[in-house]
DSSP file (Angstrom, degrees, kcal/mol; ACC not computed):
  #  RESIDUE AA STRUCTURE BP1 BP2  ACC     N-H-->O    O-->H-N    N-H-->O    O-->H-N    TCO  KAPPA ALPHA  PHI   PSI    X-CA   Y-CA   Z-CA
    1    1 A M              0   0    0      0, 0.0     2,-0.1     0, 0.0     0, 0.0   0.000 360.0 360.0 360.0 132.7  -43.5   21.2   68.5
    2    2 A D    >>  -     0   0    0      1,-0.1     4,-2.2     4,-0.0     3,-0.6  -0.348 360.0-102.4 -83.6 168.7  -44.1   24.8   69.6
    3    3 A N  H 3> S+     0   0    0      1,-0.2     4,-2.7     2,-0.2     5,-0.2   0.837 118.4  54.6 -60.5 -37.0  -42.6   26.5   72.6
    4    4 A S  H 3> S+     0   0    0      2,-0.2     4,-2.0     1,-0.2    -1,-0.2   0.826 108.9  48.6 -69.1 -29.9  -45.7   26.2   74.8
    5    5 A T  H <> S+     0   0    0     -3,-0.6     4,-2.5     2,-0.2     5,-0.2   0.905 112.5  48.2 -74.3 -42.7  -45.8   22.5   74.3
    6    6 A I  H  X S+     0   0    0     -4,-2.2     4,-2.2     2,-0.2    -2,-0.2   0.939 113.1  48.6 -59.7 -45.5  -42.1   22.1   75.1
    7    7 A R  H  X S+     0   0    0     -4,-2.7     4,-2.3     2,-0.2     5,-0.2   0.920 110.8  50.9 -61.0 -45.8  -42.6   24.2   78.2
    8    8 A Y  H  X S+     0   0    0     -4,-2.0     4,-2.6     1,-0.2    -2,-0.2   0.951 113.2  43.7 -58.8 -50.8  -45.6   22.2   79.2
    9    9 A Y  H  X S+     0   0    0     -4,-2.5     4,-2.6     1,-0.2     5,-0.3   0.814 110.0  56.7 -67.5 -31.0  -43.8   18.8   78.9
   10   10 A T  H  X S+     0   0    0     -4,-2.2     4,-2.2    -5,-0.2    -1,-0.2   0.935 111.3  43.0 -63.7 -46.5  -40.7   20.2   80.6
   11   11 A V  H  X S+     0   0    0     -4,-2.3     4,-2.9     2,-0.2     5,-0.4   0.919 114.9  50.5 -63.5 -45.0  -42.8   21.1   83.7
   12   12 A I  H  X S+     0   0    0     -4,-2.6     4,-2.3    -5,-0.2     5,-0.2   0.930 113.6  43.4 -60.2 -46.6  -44.7   17.8   83.5
   13   13 A I  H  X S+     0   0    0     -4,-2.6     4,-2.0     2,-0.2    -1,-0.2   0.910 116.4  49.0 -68.0 -41.9  -41.6   15.7   83.4
   14   14 A G  H  X S+     0   0    0     -4,-2.2     4,-1.9    -5,-0.3    -2,-0.2   0.959 116.5  39.5 -61.9 -53.0  -39.8   17.8   86.1
   15   15 A I  H  X S+     0   0    0     -4,-2.9     4,-2.1     1,-0.2     5,-0.2   0.912 115.3  50.7 -69.6 -41.1  -42.7   17.8   88.6
   16   16 A S  H  X S+     0   0    0     -4,-2.3     4,-2.9    -5,-0.4    -1,-0.2   0.892 109.3  53.0 -64.6 -36.3  -43.7   14.2   88.0
   17   17 A S  H  X S+     0   0    0     -4,-2.0     4,-3.0    -5,-0.2     5,-0.3   0.897 106.5  54.0 -61.5 -41.0  -40.0   13.2   88.4
   18   18 A L  H  X S+     0   0    0     -4,-1.9     4,-1.9     1,-0.2     5,-0.3   0.930 112.8  41.1 -57.9 -47.9  -39.9   15.0   91.7
   19   19 A F  H  X S+     0   0    0     -4,-2.1     4,-2.4     2,-0.2     5,-0.2   0.898 116.9  48.6 -68.7 -40.2  -42.9   13.1   93.0
   20   20 A L  H  X S+     0   0    0     -4,-2.9     4,-2.9    -5,-0.2     5,-0.3   0.931 111.8  47.8 -65.8 -45.5  -41.8    9.8   91.7
   21   21 A V  H  X S+     0   0    0     -4,-3.0     4,-2.2    -5,-0.2    -2,-0.2   0.954 118.3  39.9 -60.5 -50.2  -38.3    9.9   93.0
   22   22 A F  H  X S+     0   0    0     -4,-1.9     4,-2.2    -5,-0.3    -1,-0.2   0.880 115.9  51.2 -67.6 -39.1  -39.3   11.0   96.5
   23   23 A G  H  X S+     0   0    0     -4,-2.4     4,-1.7    -5,-0.3    -2,-0.2   0.951 113.9  43.0 -65.3 -47.8  -42.3    8.6   96.6
   24   24 A L  H  X S+     0   0    0     -4,-2.9     4,-2.9    -5,-0.2     5,-0.2   0.875 111.8  54.9 -63.6 -35.9  -40.2    5.6   95.5
   25   25 A W  H  X S+     0   0    0     -4,-2.2     4,-3.0    -5,-0.3    -1,-0.2   0.906 107.4  49.6 -64.7 -40.8  -37.5    6.6   97.8
   26   26 A E  H  < S+     0   0    0     -4,-2.2    -1,-0.2     1,-0.2    -2,-0.2   0.853 113.9  46.9 -66.8 -32.7  -39.9    6.7  100.8
   27   27 A L  H  < S+     0   0    0     -4,-1.7    -2,-0.2    -5,-0.2    -1,-0.2   0.902 118.6  39.2 -75.3 -40.0  -41.2    3.2   99.8
   28   28 A I  H  < S+     0   0    0     -4,-2.9    -2,-0.2     1,-0.2    -3,-0.2   0.916 133.0  21.4 -76.7 -41.3  -37.8    1.7   99.3
   29   29 A S    >X  +     0   0    0     -4,-3.0     3,-1.1    -5,-0.2     4,-0.6  -0.561  64.9 158.1-126.5  67.9  -36.0    3.3  102.3
   30   30 A P  H >> S+     0   0    0      0, 0.0     3,-1.1     0, 0.0     4,-1.1   0.839  71.7  67.4 -61.7 -30.2  -38.7    4.4  104.8
   31   31 A D  H 34 S+     0   0    0      1,-0.3     4,-0.4     2,-0.2     3,-0.3   0.840  93.5  58.9 -57.0 -33.3  -36.1    4.5  107.6
   32   32 A Y  H <4 S+     0   0    0     -3,-1.1    -1,-0.3     1,-0.2     3,-0.3   0.813 110.7  41.4 -64.5 -29.8  -34.3    7.4  106.0
   33   33 A W  H X< S+     0   0    0     -3,-1.1     3,-2.0    -4,-0.6     4,-0.5   0.564  86.1  92.3 -97.8  -9.9  -37.5    9.5  106.2
   34   34 A I  G >< S+     0   0    0     -4,-1.1     3,-1.4    -3,-0.3    -1,-0.2   0.838  80.8  60.4 -55.8 -37.8  -38.7    8.6  109.7
   35   35 A G  G 3  S+     0   0    0     -4,-0.4    -1,-0.3    -3,-0.3    -2,-0.1   0.667  99.2  57.3 -65.8 -17.1  -36.8   11.5  111.3
   36   36 A Y  G <  S+     0   0    0     -3,-2.0    -1,-0.3     2,-0.1    -2,-0.2   0.560  83.9  97.7 -88.5  -8.7  -38.8   14.0  109.2
   37   37 A V  S <  S-     0   0    0     -3,-1.4     3,-0.1    -4,-0.5     8,-0.0  -0.699  76.2-128.1 -84.8 122.9  -42.2   12.8  110.5
   38   38 A P        -     0   0    0      0, 0.0    -2,-0.1     0, 0.0    -1,-0.1  -0.190  44.8 -71.7 -64.6 164.1  -43.5   15.0  113.3
   39   39 A E        -     0   0    0      1,-0.1     2,-0.2     2,-0.0     0, 0.0  -0.302  60.1-160.7 -56.2 135.6  -44.6   13.3  116.5
   40   40 A T        -     0   0    0      3,-0.2     2,-1.2    -3,-0.1    -1,-0.1  -0.642  28.7 -99.0-116.6 174.3  -47.8   11.4  116.0
   41   41 A F  S    S-     0   0    0     -2,-0.2    -2,-0.0     1,-0.1     0, 0.0  -0.511  89.1 -53.7 -96.5  64.0  -50.5   10.1  118.2
   42   42 A G  S    S+     0   0    0     -2,-1.2    -1,-0.1     1,-0.3     2,-0.1   0.545  95.5 143.8  84.8   5.7  -49.5    6.5  118.5
   43   43 A F        -     0   0    0      1,-0.1     2,-0.7     2,-0.0    -1,-0.3  -0.490  61.9-104.5 -78.4 149.9  -49.4    5.9  114.7
   44   44 A D     >  -     0   0    0      1,-0.2     4,-2.0    -2,-0.1     3,-0.2  -0.648  29.2-156.7 -71.9 112.8  -46.7    3.7  113.2
   45   45 A V  H  > S+     0   0    0     -2,-0.7     4,-2.7     1,-0.2     5,-0.2   0.880  91.0  56.8 -62.0 -39.2  -44.3    6.2  111.7
   46   46 A N  H  > S+     0   0    0      1,-0.2     4,-2.2     2,-0.2    -1,-0.2   0.906 108.7  48.0 -59.3 -41.2  -42.9    3.6  109.2
   47   47 A L  H  > S+     0   0    0     -3,-0.2     4,-2.7     2,-0.2    -1,-0.2   0.889 109.5  51.8 -66.4 -40.1  -46.5    3.1  107.9
   48   48 A L  H  X S+     0   0    0     -4,-2.0     4,-2.6     2,-0.2    -2,-0.2   0.928 109.7  50.0 -64.2 -43.1  -47.1    6.8  107.6
   49   49 A V  H  X S+     0   0    0     -4,-2.7     4,-2.5     1,-0.2    -2,-0.2   0.945 112.5  47.6 -59.9 -46.9  -43.8    7.2  105.6
   50   50 A R  H  X S+     0   0    0     -4,-2.2     4,-2.3     2,-0.2    -2,-0.2   0.911 112.0  48.6 -62.6 -42.1  -44.9    4.3  103.3
   51   51 A L  H  X S+     0   0    0     -4,-2.7     4,-2.5     2,-0.2    -1,-0.2   0.910 111.6  50.5 -63.0 -41.6  -48.4    5.8  102.8
   52   52 A H  H  X S+     0   0    0     -4,-2.6     4,-2.6    -5,-0.2    -2,-0.2   0.906 110.0  51.1 -61.7 -41.3  -46.9    9.1  102.0
   53   53 A G  H  X S+     0   0    0     -4,-2.5     4,-2.3     2,-0.2    -2,-0.2   0.878 109.3  49.5 -63.1 -40.5  -44.6    7.4   99.5
   54   54 A I  H  X S+     0   0    0     -4,-2.3     4,-2.5     2,-0.2    -2,-0.2   0.920 111.2  50.1 -64.8 -42.5  -47.6    5.7   97.8
   55   55 A L  H  X S+     0   0    0     -4,-2.5     4,-2.5     1,-0.2    -2,-0.2   0.945 112.8  46.1 -57.8 -50.3  -49.4    9.1   97.7
   56   56 A L  H  X S+     0   0    0     -4,-2.6     4,-2.4     1,-0.2    -1,-0.2   0.883 112.9  50.1 -62.4 -39.6  -46.3   10.8   96.1
   57   57 A T  H  X S+     0   0    0     -4,-2.3     4,-2.5     2,-0.2    -1,-0.2   0.929 111.5  48.0 -65.8 -44.8  -45.8    7.9   93.6
   58   58 A V  H  X S+     0   0    0     -4,-2.5     4,-2.6     2,-0.2    -2,-0.2   0.896 110.9  51.4 -65.3 -39.7  -49.5    8.0   92.5
   59   59 A I  H  X S+     0   0    0     -4,-2.5     4,-2.4    -5,-0.2     5,-0.2   0.941 111.9  47.7 -58.9 -46.5  -49.3   11.8   92.1
   60   60 A G  H  X S+     0   0    0     -4,-2.4     4,-2.3     1,-0.2    -2,-0.2   0.892 111.9  48.1 -62.5 -41.1  -46.3   11.5   89.9
   61   61 A I  H  X S+     0   0    0     -4,-2.5     4,-2.7     2,-0.2     6,-0.3   0.918 112.2  49.9 -67.1 -43.8  -47.7    8.7   87.8
   62   62 A C  H  X>S+     0   0    0     -4,-2.6     4,-1.7     1,-0.2     5,-1.0   0.927 113.8  44.6 -61.6 -44.7  -51.0   10.7   87.3
   63   63 A I  H  <5S+     0   0    0     -4,-2.4    -1,-0.2    -5,-0.2    -2,-0.2   0.914 115.5  47.7 -65.7 -42.6  -49.2   13.8   86.3
   64   64 A L  H  <5S+     0   0    0     -4,-2.3    54,-0.5    -5,-0.2    -2,-0.2   0.925 117.2  40.6 -65.9 -44.3  -46.7   12.0   84.0
   65   65 A T  H  <5S-     0   0    0     -4,-2.7    54,-0.5    -5,-0.2    -1,-0.2   0.702 107.3-121.0 -81.5 -19.1  -49.4   10.0   82.2
   66   66 A G  T  <5 +     0   0    0     -4,-1.7     2,-0.5     1,-0.3     3,-0.4   0.603  68.1 130.4  90.4  12.9  -51.9   12.7   81.9
   67   67 A Y  S   <S-     0   0    0     -5,-1.0    -1,-0.3    -6,-0.3    -2,-0.2  -0.871  81.2  -7.3-104.5 134.3  -54.7   10.9   83.8
   68   68 A F  S  > S+     0   0    0     -2,-0.5     4,-2.5    -3,-0.1    -1,-0.2   0.867  83.5 158.3  54.3  40.9  -56.5   12.8   86.7
   69   69 A V  H  >  +     0   0    0     -3,-0.4     4,-2.9     1,-0.2     5,-0.2   0.880  66.0  51.6 -67.2 -39.1  -54.0   15.6   86.3
   70   70 A K  H  > S+     0   0    0      2,-0.2     4,-2.1     1,-0.2    -1,-0.2   0.942 114.0  43.2 -64.1 -45.8  -56.1   18.3   87.9
   71   71 A A  H  > S+     0   0    0      1,-0.2     4,-2.7     2,-0.2    -2,-0.2   0.918 115.5  50.2 -64.2 -43.0  -56.8   16.1   91.0
   72   72 A A  H  X S+     0   0    0     -4,-2.5     4,-3.1     2,-0.2     5,-0.2   0.906 110.2  49.9 -61.6 -43.9  -53.1   15.1   91.1
   73   73 A S  H  X S+     0   0    0     -4,-2.9     4,-2.2     2,-0.2    -1,-0.2   0.897 112.6  46.4 -67.1 -38.5  -51.9   18.7   90.8
   74   74 A I  H  X S+     0   0    0     -4,-2.1     4,-2.5    -5,-0.2    -2,-0.2   0.942 114.5  47.5 -65.1 -47.2  -54.2   19.8   93.6
   75   75 A A  H  X S+     0   0    0     -4,-2.7     4,-2.6     1,-0.2    -2,-0.2   0.913 113.6  48.4 -59.9 -44.1  -53.1   16.8   95.8
   76   76 A G  H  X S+     0   0    0     -4,-3.1     4,-2.4     2,-0.2     5,-0.2   0.875 110.2  51.3 -67.0 -37.6  -49.5   17.6   95.0
   77   77 A T  H  X S+     0   0    0     -4,-2.2     4,-2.4    -5,-0.2    -1,-0.2   0.910 111.7  47.4 -61.8 -43.2  -49.9   21.2   95.9
   78   78 A L  H  X S+     0   0    0     -4,-2.5     4,-2.3     2,-0.2    -2,-0.2   0.910 110.9  51.0 -68.0 -40.8  -51.5   20.3   99.2
   79   79 A V  H  X S+     0   0    0     -4,-2.6     4,-1.8     2,-0.2    -2,-0.2   0.933 114.7  42.4 -62.6 -44.8  -48.8   17.8  100.0
   80   80 A I  H  X S+     0   0    0     -4,-2.4     4,-2.5     2,-0.2    -1,-0.2   0.870 111.6  56.3 -70.0 -33.3  -46.0   20.4   99.3
   81   81 A G  H  X S+     0   0    0     -4,-2.4     4,-2.4    -5,-0.2    -2,-0.2   0.889 106.4  50.1 -63.5 -37.7  -48.0   23.1  101.1
   82   82 A H  H  X S+     0   0    0     -4,-2.3     4,-2.7     2,-0.2    -1,-0.2   0.899 109.8  50.7 -65.7 -39.9  -48.0   20.8  104.2
   83   83 A I  H  X S+     0   0    0     -4,-1.8     4,-2.6     2,-0.2    -2,-0.2   0.908 109.6  51.0 -63.8 -41.4  -44.3   20.4  103.9
   84   84 A V  H  X S+     0   0    0     -4,-2.5     4,-2.4     2,-0.2    -2,-0.2   0.933 111.7  46.5 -62.3 -45.3  -43.8   24.1  103.7
   85   85 A V  H  X S+     0   0    0     -4,-2.4     4,-2.6     1,-0.2    -2,-0.2   0.927 112.9  49.9 -60.8 -45.0  -45.9   24.8  106.8
   86   86 A T  H  X S+     0   0    0     -4,-2.7     4,-2.6     1,-0.2     5,-0.2   0.910 111.6  48.3 -60.4 -42.6  -44.1   22.0  108.7
   87   87 A L  H  X>S+     0   0    0     -4,-2.6     4,-3.3     2,-0.2     5,-0.7   0.923 111.6  49.7 -65.2 -42.1  -40.7   23.5  107.6
   88   88 A I  H  X5S+     0   0    0     -4,-2.4     4,-1.5     3,-0.2    -2,-0.2   0.918 113.6  46.1 -62.0 -43.4  -41.7   27.0  108.7
   89   89 A I  H  <5S+     0   0    0     -4,-2.6    -1,-0.2    -5,-0.2    -2,-0.2   0.911 120.4  38.3 -65.4 -42.4  -42.9   25.8  112.0
   90   90 A S  H  <5S+     0   0    0     -4,-2.6    -2,-0.2    -5,-0.2    -1,-0.2   0.865 138.4   5.5 -80.1 -35.9  -39.8   23.6  112.7
   91   91 A S  H  <5S-     0   0    0     -4,-3.3    -3,-0.2     1,-0.3    -2,-0.2   0.427  95.2-122.4-132.6   2.3  -37.1   25.8  111.3
   92   92 A G     << -     0   0    0     -4,-1.5     2,-0.6    -5,-0.7    -1,-0.3  -0.307  59.6 -27.9  84.8-173.6  -38.5   29.2  110.3
   93   93 A F  S    S+     0   0    0     -5,-0.1     2,-0.2     4,-0.1    -5,-0.0  -0.693  83.2 139.8 -82.9 117.0  -38.3   30.8  106.9
   94   94 A N     >  -     0   0    0     -2,-0.6     4,-1.9     1,-0.0     3,-0.3  -0.762  67.0 -72.3-144.7-170.3  -35.2   29.6  105.1
   95   95 A D  H  > S+     0   0    0      1,-0.2     4,-2.4    -2,-0.2     5,-0.2   0.826 126.0  55.1 -63.6 -32.7  -33.8   28.4  101.7
   96   96 A L  H  > S+     0   0    0      2,-0.2     4,-2.7     1,-0.2    -1,-0.2   0.895 106.5  51.6 -64.9 -39.5  -35.7   25.1  101.8
   97   97 A V  H  > S+     0   0    0     -3,-0.3     4,-2.5     2,-0.2     5,-0.2   0.929 110.2  48.9 -60.5 -47.7  -39.0   27.0  102.4
   98   98 A V  H  X S+     0   0    0     -4,-1.9     4,-2.1     1,-0.2    -2,-0.2   0.918 112.7  47.8 -61.2 -45.7  -38.3   29.2   99.3
   99   99 A R  H  X S+     0   0    0     -4,-2.4     4,-2.1     1,-0.2    -1,-0.2   0.940 114.4  46.0 -61.0 -45.9  -37.5   26.2   97.2
  100  100 A D  H  X S+     0   0    0     -4,-2.7     4,-2.4     1,-0.2    -2,-0.2   0.822 108.7  54.7 -72.2 -31.2  -40.6   24.3   98.3
  101  101 A I  H  X S+     0   0    0     -4,-2.5     4,-2.4     2,-0.2    -1,-0.2   0.913 109.4  49.3 -64.5 -42.2  -42.9   27.3   97.8
  102  102 A S  H  X S+     0   0    0     -4,-2.1     4,-2.3    -5,-0.2    -2,-0.2   0.915 111.8  47.5 -61.3 -41.0  -41.6   27.5   94.2
  103  103 A L  H  X S+     0   0    0     -4,-2.1     4,-2.4     2,-0.2    -2,-0.2   0.885 110.5  53.0 -65.5 -39.2  -42.2   23.8   93.7
  104  104 A M  H  X S+     0   0    0     -4,-2.4     4,-2.4     2,-0.2    -2,-0.2   0.911 110.8  46.0 -62.5 -44.1  -45.7   24.1   95.2
  105  105 A L  H  X S+     0   0    0     -4,-2.4     4,-2.1     2,-0.2    -2,-0.2   0.880 111.6  51.7 -70.0 -36.9  -46.5   27.0   92.8
  106  106 A L  H  X S+     0   0    0     -4,-2.3     4,-0.9     2,-0.2    -2,-0.2   0.916 110.6  48.6 -62.6 -42.0  -45.1   25.1   89.8
  107  107 A T  H >X S+     0   0    0     -4,-2.4     3,-0.8     1,-0.2     4,-0.6   0.921 111.0  50.7 -64.5 -43.0  -47.3   22.1   90.8
  108  108 A L  H >X S+     0   0    0     -4,-2.4     3,-1.4     1,-0.2     4,-0.6   0.873 100.3  64.0 -59.1 -38.5  -50.3   24.4   91.1
  109  109 A S  H >< S+     0   0    0     -4,-2.1     3,-0.7     1,-0.3     4,-0.4   0.786  91.2  65.7 -60.3 -27.3  -49.6   25.8   87.7
  110  110 A I  H X< S+     0   0    0     -4,-0.9     3,-1.3    -3,-0.8    -1,-0.3   0.855  91.5  63.8 -62.5 -33.1  -50.3   22.4   86.2
  111  111 A Y  H << S+     0   0    0     -3,-1.4    -1,-0.2    -4,-0.6    -2,-0.2   0.850 102.8  48.5 -57.3 -36.3  -53.9   22.7   87.3
  112  112 A F  T << S+     0   0    0     -3,-0.7    -1,-0.2    -4,-0.6    -2,-0.2   0.425  94.2  96.1 -89.6   0.0  -54.4   25.6   85.0
  113  113 A E  S <  S-     0   0    0     -3,-1.3     2,-0.6    -4,-0.4    -3,-0.0  -0.463  83.7-107.1 -86.0 159.0  -52.9   24.1   81.9
  114  114 A D        -     0   0    0     -2,-0.1     2,-0.4     1,-0.0    -2,-0.1  -0.798  47.7-127.3 -79.2 122.1  -54.6   22.3   79.0
  115  115 A H        -     0   0    0     -2,-0.6     2,-0.4    -4,-0.1    -4,-0.0  -0.574  27.0-171.3 -84.1 132.8  -53.6   18.8   79.7
  116  116 A K        -     0   0    0     -2,-0.4     2,-0.5  -111,-0.1     3,-0.1  -0.964  27.9-119.3-119.7 135.6  -52.0   16.7   77.0
  117  117 A N     >  -     0   0    0     -2,-0.4     4,-1.7     1,-0.2     3,-0.3  -0.632  14.5-150.5 -77.6 123.1  -51.5   13.0   77.4
  118  118 A L  H  > S+     0   0    0     -2,-0.5     4,-2.2   -54,-0.5     5,-0.2   0.843  95.6  57.8 -64.7 -35.1  -47.7   12.3   77.2
  119  119 A A  H  > S+     0   0    0    -54,-0.5     4,-1.6     1,-0.2    -1,-0.2   0.871 105.2  49.4 -63.1 -36.6  -48.4    8.8   75.8
  120  120 A L  H  > S+     0   0    0     -3,-0.3     4,-1.9     2,-0.2    -1,-0.2   0.903 109.6  52.3 -69.8 -39.2  -50.4   10.2   72.9
  121  121 A L  H  X S+     0   0    0     -4,-1.7     4,-1.6     1,-0.2    -2,-0.2   0.917 109.2  48.9 -60.8 -42.1  -47.6   12.6   72.1
  122  122 A L  H  < S+     0   0    0     -4,-2.2    -1,-0.2     1,-0.2    -2,-0.2   0.840 109.7  52.4 -69.9 -31.3  -45.0    9.8   72.1
  123  123 A K  H  < S+     0   0    0     -4,-1.6    -1,-0.2     1,-0.2    -2,-0.2   0.851 107.3  53.4 -67.9 -36.3  -47.2    7.7   69.8
  124  124 A R  H  <        0   0    0     -4,-1.9    -2,-0.2     1,-0.2    -1,-0.2   0.862 360.0 360.0 -67.4 -37.1  -47.5   10.6   67.3
  125  125 A N     <        0   0    0     -4,-1.6    -1,-0.2    -5,-0.2    -2,-0.2   0.446 360.0 360.0 -90.5 360.0  -43.8   11.1   67.0
């Protein structure tokens, strides 16, 4: 396997893990995340956290499996972008914003890659 393929799969596994861990965490323990949800207009905050968890999990699965990768990378970029804007509004520019901007750009970079299906790679080896 050449270096560009190794780099590609390192990014794919890293970013999909990020989305999967946080998505599943929001589904399993939504109470932990309720405090991060901004005031809403009468929406059930628990439901919003669970829907966000489903979205993150689906993004992670799509990126990891190689299906709908472009759509998932754009969705992931928008989700992290929303988090960045919310962080800046609530607490200003800080270390968390820098970290999340980096993750957002890394997620966006997946959009511009030639997508290889991880399942096919595992079958070949």
